[in-house]
PDB file of N, H, CA, C and O in Angstrom:
ATOM      1  N   MET A   1     124.114 134.279 101.325  1.00  0.00           N
ATOM      2  CA  MET A   1     122.810 134.696 101.837  1.00  0.00           C
ATOM      3  C   MET A   1     121.791 133.595 101.559  1.00  0.00           C
ATOM      4  O   MET A   1     121.724 133.058 100.453  1.00  0.00           O
ATOM      5  N   ASP A   2     121.001 133.268 102.579  1.00  0.00           N
ATOM      6  H   ASP A   2     121.056 133.703 103.478  1.00  0.00           H
ATOM      7  CA  ASP A   2     119.991 132.208 102.472  1.00  0.00           C
ATOM      8  C   ASP A   2     118.721 132.788 101.850  1.00  0.00           C
ATOM      9  O   ASP A   2     118.135 133.734 102.377  1.00  0.00           O
ATOM     10  N   HIS A   3     118.307 132.210 100.724  1.00  0.00           N
ATOM     11  H   HIS A   3     118.783 131.442 100.295  1.00  0.00           H
ATOM     12  CA  HIS A   3     117.095 132.693 100.051  1.00  0.00           C
ATOM     13  C   HIS A   3     115.902 131.784 100.312  1.00  0.00           C
ATOM     14  O   HIS A   3     114.838 131.968  99.721  1.00  0.00           O
ATOM     15  N   GLY A   4     116.076 130.798 101.199  1.00  0.00           N
ATOM     16  H   GLY A   4     116.940 130.648 101.679  1.00  0.00           H
ATOM     17  CA  GLY A   4     114.988 129.869 101.503  1.00  0.00           C
ATOM     18  C   GLY A   4     113.980 130.488 102.457  1.00  0.00           C
ATOM     19  O   GLY A   4     114.061 131.675 102.775  1.00  0.00           O
ATOM     20  N   PRO A   5     113.031 129.681 102.911  1.00  0.00           N
ATOM     21  CA  PRO A   5     112.011 130.168 103.838  1.00  0.00           C
ATOM     22  C   PRO A   5     112.635 130.615 105.169  1.00  0.00           C
ATOM     23  O   PRO A   5     113.741 130.200 105.517  1.00  0.00           O
ATOM     24  N   LEU A   6     111.930 131.443 105.884  1.00  0.00           N
ATOM     25  H   LEU A   6     111.032 131.780 105.601  1.00  0.00           H
ATOM     26  CA  LEU A   6     112.362 131.876 107.205  1.00  0.00           C
ATOM     27  C   LEU A   6     112.412 130.680 108.151  1.00  0.00           C
ATOM     28  O   LEU A   6     111.691 129.701 107.959  1.00  0.00           O
ATOM     29  N   ASN A   7     113.261 130.759 109.167  1.00  0.00           N
ATOM     30  H   ASN A   7     113.847 131.554 109.323  1.00  0.00           H
ATOM     31  CA  ASN A   7     113.372 129.668 110.128  1.00  0.00           C
ATOM     32  C   ASN A   7     112.044 129.353 110.807  1.00  0.00           C
ATOM     33  O   ASN A   7     111.760 128.192 111.101  1.00  0.00           O
ATOM     34  N   GLU A   8     111.236 130.363 111.055  1.00  0.00           N
ATOM     35  H   GLU A   8     111.467 131.306 110.816  1.00  0.00           H
ATOM     36  CA  GLU A   8     109.936 130.145 111.676  1.00  0.00           C
ATOM     37  C   GLU A   8     109.035 129.295 110.774  1.00  0.00           C
ATOM     38  O   GLU A   8     108.294 128.439 111.257  1.00  0.00           O
ATOM     39  N   VAL A   9     109.104 129.537 109.474  1.00  0.00           N
ATOM     40  H   VAL A   9     109.705 130.233 109.082  1.00  0.00           H
ATOM     41  CA  VAL A   9     108.314 128.764 108.519  1.00  0.00           C
ATOM     42  C   VAL A   9     108.819 127.331 108.463  1.00  0.00           C
ATOM     43  O   VAL A   9     108.023 126.393 108.433  1.00  0.00           O
ATOM     44  N   LYS A  10     110.140 127.154 108.449  1.00  0.00           N
ATOM     45  H   LYS A  10     110.787 127.916 108.473  1.00  0.00           H
ATOM     46  CA  LYS A  10     110.720 125.807 108.446  1.00  0.00           C
ATOM     47  C   LYS A  10     110.281 125.028 109.685  1.00  0.00           C
ATOM     48  O   LYS A  10     109.895 123.863 109.582  1.00  0.00           O
ATOM     49  N   ALA A  11     110.338 125.668 110.855  1.00  0.00           N
ATOM     50  H   ALA A  11     110.652 126.614 110.939  1.00  0.00           H
ATOM     51  CA  ALA A  11     109.955 125.008 112.100  1.00  0.00           C
ATOM     52  C   ALA A  11     108.473 124.639 112.099  1.00  0.00           C
ATOM     53  O   ALA A  11     108.105 123.546 112.530  1.00  0.00           O
ATOM     54  N   ARG A  12     107.640 125.530 111.625  1.00  0.00           N
ATOM     55  H   ARG A  12     107.940 126.417 111.275  1.00  0.00           H
ATOM     56  CA  ARG A  12     106.199 125.260 111.579  1.00  0.00           C
ATOM     57  C   ARG A  12     105.899 124.098 110.636  1.00  0.00           C
ATOM     58  O   ARG A  12     105.087 123.234 110.964  1.00  0.00           O
ATOM     59  N   ASN A  13     106.545 124.066 109.466  1.00  0.00           N
ATOM     60  H   ASN A  13     107.205 124.769 109.199  1.00  0.00           H
ATOM     61  CA  ASN A  13     106.318 122.977 108.514  1.00  0.00           C
ATOM     62  C   ASN A  13     106.835 121.648 109.051  1.00  0.00           C
ATOM     63  O   ASN A  13     106.199 120.612 108.856  1.00  0.00           O
ATOM     64  N   ALA A  14     107.979 121.669 109.725  1.00  0.00           N
ATOM     65  H   ALA A  14     108.495 122.510 109.884  1.00  0.00           H
ATOM     66  CA  ALA A  14     108.517 120.434 110.307  1.00  0.00           C
ATOM     67  C   ALA A  14     107.561 119.881 111.360  1.00  0.00           C
ATOM     68  O   ALA A  14     107.309 118.677 111.402  1.00  0.00           O
ATOM     69  N   ALA A  15     107.032 120.752 112.205  1.00  0.00           N
ATOM     70  H   ALA A  15     107.236 121.730 112.172  1.00  0.00           H
ATOM     71  CA  ALA A  15     106.097 120.314 113.235  1.00  0.00           C
ATOM     72  C   ALA A  15     104.802 119.795 112.622  1.00  0.00           C
ATOM     73  O   ALA A  15     104.206 118.843 113.127  1.00  0.00           O
ATOM     74  N   ARG A  16     104.377 120.412 111.556  1.00  0.00           N
ATOM     75  H   ARG A  16     104.861 121.185 111.146  1.00  0.00           H
ATOM     76  CA  ARG A  16     103.098 120.057 110.933  1.00  0.00           C
ATOM     77  C   ARG A  16     103.182 118.768 110.115  1.00  0.00           C
ATOM     78  O   ARG A  16     102.273 117.940 110.177  1.00  0.00           O
ATOM     79  N   TYR A  17     104.265 118.588 109.346  1.00  0.00           N
ATOM     80  H   TYR A  17     105.003 119.261 109.295  1.00  0.00           H
ATOM     81  CA  TYR A  17     104.340 117.481 108.391  1.00  0.00           C
ATOM     82  C   TYR A  17     105.366 116.410 108.734  1.00  0.00           C
ATOM     83  O   TYR A  17     105.379 115.351 108.107  1.00  0.00           O
ATOM     84  N   GLY A  18     106.224 116.663 109.714  1.00  0.00           N
ATOM     85  H   GLY A  18     106.214 117.524 110.223  1.00  0.00           H
ATOM     86  CA  GLY A  18     107.327 115.747 110.001  1.00  0.00           C
ATOM     87  C   GLY A  18     106.894 114.331 110.319  1.00  0.00           C
ATOM     88  O   GLY A  18     107.403 113.387 109.716  1.00  0.00           O
ATOM     89  N   GLN A  19     105.964 114.157 111.251  1.00  0.00           N
ATOM     90  H   GLN A  19     105.550 114.924 111.740  1.00  0.00           H
ATOM     91  CA  GLN A  19     105.540 112.813 111.635  1.00  0.00           C
ATOM     92  C   GLN A  19     104.922 112.060 110.460  1.00  0.00           C
ATOM     93  O   GLN A  19     105.138 110.856 110.316  1.00  0.00           O
ATOM     94  N   LYS A  20     104.165 112.748 109.628  1.00  0.00           N
ATOM     95  H   LYS A  20     103.989 113.725 109.745  1.00  0.00           H
ATOM     96  CA  LYS A  20     103.549 112.104 108.470  1.00  0.00           C
ATOM     97  C   LYS A  20     104.625 111.606 107.500  1.00  0.00           C
ATOM     98  O   LYS A  20     104.545 110.483 107.002  1.00  0.00           O
ATOM     99  N   VAL A  21     105.619 112.436 107.239  1.00  0.00           N
ATOM    100  H   VAL A  21     105.684 113.348 107.644  1.00  0.00           H
ATOM    101  CA  VAL A  21     106.699 112.053 106.327  1.00  0.00           C
ATOM    102  C   VAL A  21     107.488 110.884 106.907  1.00  0.00           C
ATOM    103  O   VAL A  21     107.832 109.953 106.179  1.00  0.00           O
ATOM    104  N   PHE A  22     107.782 110.918 108.221  1.00  0.00           N
ATOM    105  H   PHE A  22     107.502 111.674 108.813  1.00  0.00           H
ATOM    106  CA  PHE A  22     108.507 109.821 108.862  1.00  0.00           C
ATOM    107  C   PHE A  22     107.739 108.513 108.739  1.00  0.00           C
ATOM    108  O   PHE A  22     108.314 107.478 108.402  1.00  0.00           O
ATOM    109  N   ARG A  23     106.442 108.562 109.013  1.00  0.00           N
ATOM    110  H   ARG A  23     105.975 109.403 109.287  1.00  0.00           H
ATOM    111  CA  ARG A  23     105.624 107.348 108.960  1.00  0.00           C
ATOM    112  C   ARG A  23     105.570 106.781 107.530  1.00  0.00           C
ATOM    113  O   ARG A  23     105.709 105.574 107.337  1.00  0.00           O
ATOM    114  N   GLU A  24     105.370 107.642 106.545  1.00  0.00           N
ATOM    115  H   GLU A  24     105.258 108.624 106.703  1.00  0.00           H
ATOM    116  CA  GLU A  24     105.311 107.177 105.154  1.00  0.00           C
ATOM    117  C   GLU A  24     106.642 106.561 104.729  1.00  0.00           C
ATOM    118  O   GLU A  24     106.657 105.538 104.044  1.00  0.00           O
ATOM    119  N   PHE A  25     107.755 107.168 105.125  1.00  0.00           N
ATOM    120  H   PHE A  25     107.743 107.999 105.681  1.00  0.00           H
ATOM    121  CA  PHE A  25     109.068 106.626 104.795  1.00  0.00           C
ATOM    122  C   PHE A  25     109.258 105.252 105.431  1.00  0.00           C
ATOM    123  O   PHE A  25     109.743 104.327 104.781  1.00  0.00           O
ATOM    124  N   THR A  26     108.874 105.118 106.710  1.00  0.00           N
ATOM    125  H   THR A  26     108.480 105.870 107.239  1.00  0.00           H
ATOM    126  CA  THR A  26     109.011 103.841 107.408  1.00  0.00           C
ATOM    127  C   THR A  26     108.152 102.774 106.749  1.00  0.00           C
ATOM    128  O   THR A  26     108.608 101.645 106.566  1.00  0.00           O
ATOM    129  N   GLN A  27     106.924 103.105 106.389  1.00  0.00           N
ATOM    130  H   GLN A  27     106.553 104.022 106.538  1.00  0.00           H
ATOM    131  CA  GLN A  27     106.044 102.148 105.714  1.00  0.00           C
ATOM    132  C   GLN A  27     106.628 101.706 104.378  1.00  0.00           C
ATOM    133  O   GLN A  27     106.583 100.521 104.047  1.00  0.00           O
ATOM    134  N   GLU A  28     107.169 102.631 103.617  1.00  0.00           N
ATOM    135  H   GLU A  28     107.206 103.593 103.886  1.00  0.00           H
ATOM    136  CA  GLU A  28     107.737 102.294 102.314  1.00  0.00           C
ATOM    137  C   GLU A  28     108.982 101.416 102.461  1.00  0.00           C
ATOM    138  O   GLU A  28     109.169 100.484 101.678  1.00  0.00           O
ATOM    139  N   MET A  29     109.824 101.692 103.434  1.00  0.00           N
ATOM    140  H   MET A  29     109.673 102.449 104.069  1.00  0.00           H
ATOM    141  CA  MET A  29     111.021 100.874 103.644  1.00  0.00           C
ATOM    142  C   MET A  29     110.634  99.459 104.051  1.00  0.00           C
ATOM    143  O   MET A  29     111.286  98.502 103.632  1.00  0.00           O
ATOM    144  N   TRP A  30     109.590  99.307 104.857  1.00  0.00           N
ATOM    145  H   TRP A  30     109.060 100.084 105.196  1.00  0.00           H
ATOM    146  CA  TRP A  30     109.137  97.967 105.235  1.00  0.00           C
ATOM    147  C   TRP A  30     108.553  97.248 104.027  1.00  0.00           C
ATOM    148  O   TRP A  30     108.832  96.069 103.806  1.00  0.00           O
ATOM    149  N   ARG A  31     107.749  97.952 103.251  1.00  0.00           N
ATOM    150  H   ARG A  31     107.522  98.909 103.430  1.00  0.00           H
ATOM    151  CA  ARG A  31     107.122  97.334 102.085  1.00  0.00           C
ATOM    152  C   ARG A  31     108.159  96.944 101.041  1.00  0.00           C
ATOM    153  O   ARG A  31     108.090  95.852 100.476  1.00  0.00           O
ATOM    154  N   ALA A  32     109.108  97.816 100.782  1.00  0.00           N
ATOM    155  H   ALA A  32     109.165  98.703 101.241  1.00  0.00           H
ATOM    156  CA  ALA A  32     110.071  97.595  99.701  1.00  0.00           C
ATOM    157  C   ALA A  32     111.126  96.541 100.048  1.00  0.00           C
ATOM    158  O   ALA A  32     111.514  95.751  99.188  1.00  0.00           O
ATOM    159  N   CYS A  33     111.595  96.523 101.305  1.00  0.00           N
ATOM    160  H   CYS A  33     111.279  97.165 102.004  1.00  0.00           H
ATOM    161  CA  CYS A  33     112.717  95.617 101.581  1.00  0.00           C
ATOM    162  C   CYS A  33     112.715  95.042 102.992  1.00  0.00           C
ATOM    163  O   CYS A  33     113.728  94.499 103.432  1.00  0.00           O
ATOM    164  N   GLY A  34     111.599  95.150 103.708  1.00  0.00           N
ATOM    165  H   GLY A  34     110.776  95.592 103.350  1.00  0.00           H
ATOM    166  CA  GLY A  34     111.523  94.571 105.040  1.00  0.00           C
ATOM    167  C   GLY A  34     112.391  95.284 106.065  1.00  0.00           C
ATOM    168  O   GLY A  34     112.707  94.714 107.109  1.00  0.00           O
ATOM    169  N   MET A  35     112.775  96.510 105.785  1.00  0.00           N
ATOM    170  H   MET A  35     112.518  96.973 104.936  1.00  0.00           H
ATOM    171  CA  MET A  35     113.654  97.264 106.677  1.00  0.00           C
ATOM    172  C   MET A  35     112.837  97.951 107.767  1.00  0.00           C
ATOM    173  O   MET A  35     111.807  98.567 107.493  1.00  0.00           O
ATOM    174  N   GLN A  36     113.310  97.835 109.006  1.00  0.00           N
ATOM    175  H   GLN A  36     114.146  97.335 109.229  1.00  0.00           H
ATOM    176  CA  GLN A  36     112.722  98.584 110.099  1.00  0.00           C
ATOM    177  C   GLN A  36     113.521  99.866 110.286  1.00  0.00           C
ATOM    178  O   GLN A  36     114.741  99.869 110.124  1.00  0.00           O
ATOM    179  N   VAL A  37     112.841 100.949 110.624  1.00  0.00           N
ATOM    180  H   VAL A  37     111.849 100.947 110.755  1.00  0.00           H
ATOM    181  CA  VAL A  37     113.464 102.271 110.681  1.00  0.00           C
ATOM    182  C   VAL A  37     113.121 102.949 112.009  1.00  0.00           C
ATOM    183  O   VAL A  37     111.972 102.925 112.450  1.00  0.00           O
ATOM    184  N   VAL A  38     114.117 103.543 112.630  1.00  0.00           N
ATOM    185  H   VAL A  38     115.050 103.562 112.271  1.00  0.00           H
ATOM    186  CA  VAL A  38     113.919 104.413 113.781  1.00  0.00           C
ATOM    187  C   VAL A  38     114.531 105.760 113.407  1.00  0.00           C
ATOM    188  O   VAL A  38     115.666 105.813 112.934  1.00  0.00           O
ATOM    189  N   ILE A  39     113.797 106.839 113.613  1.00  0.00           N
ATOM    190  H   ILE A  39     112.875 106.796 113.997  1.00  0.00           H
ATOM    191  CA  ILE A  39     114.253 108.163 113.210  1.00  0.00           C
ATOM    192  C   ILE A  39     114.471 109.020 114.452  1.00  0.00           C
ATOM    193  O   ILE A  39     113.584 109.137 115.297  1.00  0.00           O
ATOM    194  N   LEU A  40     115.651 109.615 114.555  1.00  0.00           N
ATOM    195  H   LEU A  40     116.371 109.520 113.867  1.00  0.00           H
ATOM    196  CA  LEU A  40     115.958 110.565 115.616  1.00  0.00           C
ATOM    197  C   LEU A  40     116.025 111.941 114.978  1.00  0.00           C
ATOM    198  O   LEU A  40     116.807 112.172 114.056  1.00  0.00           O
ATOM    199  N   ALA A  41     115.208 112.842 115.469  1.00  0.00           N
ATOM    200  H   ALA A  41     114.572 112.654 116.217  1.00  0.00           H
ATOM    201  CA  ALA A  41     115.185 114.205 114.935  1.00  0.00           C
ATOM    202  C   ALA A  41     115.492 115.177 116.059  1.00  0.00           C
ATOM    203  O   ALA A  41     115.128 114.943 117.211  1.00  0.00           O
ATOM    204  N   GLY A  42     116.157 116.257 115.724  1.00  0.00           N
ATOM    205  H   GLY A  42     116.453 116.448 114.788  1.00  0.00           H
ATOM    206  CA  GLY A  42     116.452 117.292 116.697  1.00  0.00           C
ATOM    207  C   GLY A  42     116.358 118.653 116.044  1.00  0.00           C
ATOM    208  O   GLY A  42     116.671 118.805 114.863  1.00  0.00           O
ATOM    209  N   TRP A  43     115.929 119.639 116.805  1.00  0.00           N
ATOM    210  H   TRP A  43     115.675 119.515 117.764  1.00  0.00           H
ATOM    211  CA  TRP A  43     115.841 120.982 116.276  1.00  0.00           C
ATOM    212  C   TRP A  43     115.932 121.987 117.415  1.00  0.00           C
ATOM    213  O   TRP A  43     115.719 121.657 118.582  1.00  0.00           O
ATOM    214  N   LYS A  44     116.249 123.195 117.051  1.00  0.00           N
ATOM    215  H   LYS A  44     116.422 123.463 116.103  1.00  0.00           H
ATOM    216  CA  LYS A  44     116.367 124.277 118.017  1.00  0.00           C
ATOM    217  C   LYS A  44     115.120 125.140 117.931  1.00  0.00           C
ATOM    218  O   LYS A  44     114.748 125.598 116.850  1.00  0.00           O
ATOM    219  N   GLN A  45     114.477 125.359 119.064  1.00  0.00           N
ATOM    220  H   GLN A  45     114.778 124.987 119.941  1.00  0.00           H
ATOM    221  CA  GLN A  45     113.269 126.166 119.091  1.00  0.00           C
ATOM    222  C   GLN A  45     113.628 127.646 119.089  1.00  0.00           C
ATOM    223  O   GLN A  45     114.783 128.028 119.279  1.00  0.00           O
ATOM    224  N   GLU A  46     112.604 128.465 118.870  1.00  0.00           N
ATOM    225  H   GLU A  46     111.667 128.154 118.715  1.00  0.00           H
ATOM    226  CA  GLU A  46     112.812 129.913 118.822  1.00  0.00           C
ATOM    227  C   GLU A  46     113.423 130.456 120.103  1.00  0.00           C
ATOM    228  O   GLU A  46     114.178 131.428 120.068  1.00  0.00           O
ATOM    229  N   ASP A  47     113.100 129.829 121.249  1.00  0.00           N
ATOM    230  H   ASP A  47     112.487 129.040 121.277  1.00  0.00           H
ATOM    231  CA  ASP A  47     113.643 130.304 122.523  1.00  0.00           C
ATOM    232  C   ASP A  47     115.060 129.796 122.788  1.00  0.00           C
ATOM    233  O   ASP A  47     115.633 130.076 123.841  1.00  0.00           O
ATOM    234  N   GLY A  48     115.625 129.054 121.842  1.00  0.00           N
ATOM    235  H   GLY A  48     115.161 128.826 120.986  1.00  0.00           H
ATOM    236  CA  GLY A  48     116.996 128.557 121.959  1.00  0.00           C
ATOM    237  C   GLY A  48     117.117 127.170 122.550  1.00  0.00           C
ATOM    238  O   GLY A  48     118.212 126.609 122.560  1.00  0.00           O
ATOM    239  N   ASN A  49     116.025 126.594 123.045  1.00  0.00           N
ATOM    240  H   ASN A  49     115.135 127.050 123.036  1.00  0.00           H
ATOM    241  CA  ASN A  49     116.067 125.239 123.599  1.00  0.00           C
ATOM    242  C   ASN A  49     116.123 124.200 122.494  1.00  0.00           C
ATOM    243  O   ASN A  49     115.501 124.352 121.443  1.00  0.00           O
ATOM    244  N   MET A  50     116.881 123.140 122.751  1.00  0.00           N
ATOM    245  H   MET A  50     117.386 123.016 123.605  1.00  0.00           H
ATOM    246  CA  MET A  50     116.957 122.025 121.812  1.00  0.00           C
ATOM    247  C   MET A  50     115.866 121.007 122.144  1.00  0.00           C
ATOM    248  O   MET A  50     115.592 120.736 123.314  1.00  0.00           O
ATOM    249  N   VAL A  51     115.252 120.453 121.113  1.00  0.00           N
ATOM    250  H   VAL A  51     115.474 120.673 120.163  1.00  0.00           H
ATOM    251  CA  VAL A  51     114.216 119.440 121.267  1.00  0.00           C
ATOM    252  C   VAL A  51     114.650 118.228 120.458  1.00  0.00           C
ATOM    253  O   VAL A  51     115.145 118.366 119.339  1.00  0.00           O
ATOM    254  N   THR A  52     114.464 117.030 121.027  1.00  0.00           N
ATOM    255  H   THR A  52     114.062 116.918 121.936  1.00  0.00           H
ATOM    256  CA  THR A  52     114.738 115.803 120.276  1.00  0.00           C
ATOM    257  C   THR A  52     113.497 114.926 120.317  1.00  0.00           C
ATOM    258  O   THR A  52     112.708 114.980 121.260  1.00  0.00           O
ATOM    259  N   ALA A  53     113.344 114.128 119.291  1.00  0.00           N
ATOM    260  H   ALA A  53     113.986 114.084 118.525  1.00  0.00           H
ATOM    261  CA  ALA A  53     112.205 113.219 119.217  1.00  0.00           C
ATOM    262  C   ALA A  53     112.650 111.941 118.516  1.00  0.00           C
ATOM    263  O   ALA A  53     113.423 111.976 117.559  1.00  0.00           O
ATOM    264  N   ILE A  54     112.151 110.821 119.007  1.00  0.00           N
ATOM    265  H   ILE A  54     111.522 110.793 119.784  1.00  0.00           H
ATOM    266  CA  ILE A  54     112.419 109.534 118.369  1.00  0.00           C
ATOM    267  C   ILE A  54     111.103 109.029 117.800  1.00  0.00           C
ATOM    268  O   ILE A  54     110.090 108.989 118.498  1.00  0.00           O
ATOM    269  N   SER A  55     111.124 108.647 116.534  1.00  0.00           N
ATOM    270  H   SER A  55     111.947 108.679 115.967  1.00  0.00           H
ATOM    271  CA  SER A  55     109.940 108.106 115.876  1.00  0.00           C
ATOM    272  C   SER A  55     110.216 106.643 115.537  1.00  0.00           C
ATOM    273  O   SER A  55     111.130 106.334 114.773  1.00  0.00           O
ATOM    274  N   ASP A  56     109.421 105.756 116.108  1.00  0.00           N
ATOM    275  H   ASP A  56     108.678 106.007 116.729  1.00  0.00           H
ATOM    276  CA  ASP A  56     109.560 104.324 115.867  1.00  0.00           C
ATOM    277  C   ASP A  56     108.170 103.762 115.613  1.00  0.00           C
ATOM    278  O   ASP A  56     107.421 103.498 116.554  1.00  0.00           O
ATOM    279  N   PHE A  57     107.823 103.577 114.343  1.00  0.00           N
ATOM    280  H   PHE A  57     108.432 103.791 113.578  1.00  0.00           H
ATOM    281  CA  PHE A  57     106.505 103.087 113.953  1.00  0.00           C
ATOM    282  C   PHE A  57     106.523 101.595 113.640  1.00  0.00           C
ATOM    283  O   PHE A  57     105.515 101.055 113.183  1.00  0.00           O
ATOM    284  N   ASN A  58     107.638 100.921 113.874  1.00  0.00           N
ATOM    285  H   ASN A  58     108.456 101.360 114.245  1.00  0.00           H
ATOM    286  CA  ASN A  58     107.804  99.531 113.450  1.00  0.00           C
ATOM    287  C   ASN A  58     106.747  98.594 114.038  1.00  0.00           C
ATOM    288  O   ASN A  58     106.230  97.734 113.325  1.00  0.00           O
ATOM    289  N   ASP A  59     106.419  98.741 115.318  1.00  0.00           N
ATOM    290  H   ASP A  59     106.839  99.439 115.898  1.00  0.00           H
ATOM    291  CA  ASP A  59     105.426  97.857 115.921  1.00  0.00           C
ATOM    292  C   ASP A  59     104.054  97.999 115.264  1.00  0.00           C
ATOM    293  O   ASP A  59     103.302  97.029 115.180  1.00  0.00           O
ATOM    294  N   GLU A  60     103.730  99.197 114.803  1.00  0.00           N
ATOM    295  H   GLU A  60     104.341  99.985 114.871  1.00  0.00           H
ATOM    296  CA  GLU A  60     102.447  99.424 114.135  1.00  0.00           C
ATOM    297  C   GLU A  60     102.442  98.848 112.723  1.00  0.00           C
ATOM    298  O   GLU A  60     101.410  98.369 112.253  1.00  0.00           O
ATOM    299  N   ILE A  61     103.592  98.891 112.043  1.00  0.00           N
ATOM    300  H   ILE A  61     104.430  99.280 112.425  1.00  0.00           H
ATOM    301  CA  ILE A  61     103.665  98.517 110.631  1.00  0.00           C
ATOM    302  C   ILE A  61     103.917  97.026 110.436  1.00  0.00           C
ATOM    303  O   ILE A  61     103.394  96.439 109.488  1.00  0.00           O
ATOM    304  N   VAL A  62     104.699  96.402 111.302  1.00  0.00           N
ATOM    305  H   VAL A  62     105.124  96.878 112.072  1.00  0.00           H
ATOM    306  CA  VAL A  62     105.167  95.022 111.108  1.00  0.00           C
ATOM    307  C   VAL A  62     104.223  94.023 111.739  1.00  0.00           C
ATOM    308  O   VAL A  62     104.695  93.017 112.269  1.00  0.00           O
ATOM    309  N   ARG A  63     102.979  94.227 111.715  1.00  0.00           N
ATOM    310  H   ARG A  63     102.596  95.044 111.284  1.00  0.00           H
ATOM    311  CA  ARG A  63     102.017  93.275 112.318  1.00  0.00           C
ATOM    312  C   ARG A  63     101.608  92.253 111.339  1.00  0.00           C
ATOM    313  O   ARG A  63     100.809  91.374 111.662  1.00  0.00           O
TER     314      ARG A  63
END
């Protein structure tokens, strides 16, 4: 039995904080070791549709 947050709460938090976490991770990887990062994320919405997103902040960070 899953005792974690409800799926609706997980989805709302991912939508709210996901891009910020991705950007901070990419910035830290560039700062620490010059690594460029591309993140592919996917999730299933409440209506059953799958959503994918690609986050690539490298051009903004590597200037």
